[in-house]
Phi, psi and omega in degrees: 000316178301323180292321177298322179286335180289329185299308180299324180295316180291323177297316179296319179297318179294318180299317180291318183297319186262017176254136181278322184256111179264069180276170178299315181298316177299317179300317179297316183290321177294317179293322177299317178297316178300313185294315183289323175291327175295324177298318178297316179297323179293324176296317177300316179297319180297326179286329184272330185283150174291158181297145182143202185296321183292319178293318178298320178295320179297319178295315178299319179298320178299313181298313182297316182289328174296315178298315179297319179294317178295320177299318180295332178280330185265332184299317180301325179291328181283318186278335183076220186258016180292113188290317184290313179296323179295318179295319178295317179295320178297314180299315182290325178294311180295311183295319180297315180294314180296322180295319181292313180289331175295319178295320178299311181296323181295316180297314179295320180297319178295319181288327187255002190299331180266345184284316180205170183293325181297332176300319177292327177292322175300317181298312180295322178298317178299319179296316179299317181293320178293321176295323176298318178298315180296321180296320179293319180291339182288346181274121177292133182297338182268005185297132177207125180224112177279150177216156174204145178206160180253126179284171180298334180282353181095358181282133179273125179246129180223158180182198180211150175251118184248171179296322180295322177300316181291318181297313180295320178296317178296318178297320178298318178295317177301314182298322179295315180297313181297315182298315180295317180299314182293323178296316178296318179298319180295316178295324180292338180281342184297310178299324180297320179295318180296319178296319180296320179294318179297000000 
């Protein structure tokens, strides 16, 4: 399950890293892909996990991420090209979804931390998701900073740093951290499974 959950996070991180334009629309579509793929991974987890708190958490995570993904797909059509409102909506959609799934993972992690190693991974995942939500919310939707500089060749380079650029960048960094952590956690569970079977 951790490896299945790592895939959407790593895909989102790669998409953000190799994209030149971090617009509001791009941010919504990348987050929608992350959320909907996370829902699929949570369904896989719910099918594999034994009944109990972890399976219930996987089902809840699936519901929350589907709602977040659908919201991310529909909000751009409603808001149009308004940059400030779009950045605020993007921040609240991303932060709200991450906060909810972070709270779910945190509760399960606290309850299961002594039962098995995966319980501690749930706990750490919840903390990462909650920190990601706080980091996205810390960006003011009205942020705009123009810049210009002259390169050694004499060429003048100018541009601007906007709230959407920062929000999408922060989400990409969060996705990279989460994806790497979950991949390591998943690989770390393999020896434990073999020992339990033996």
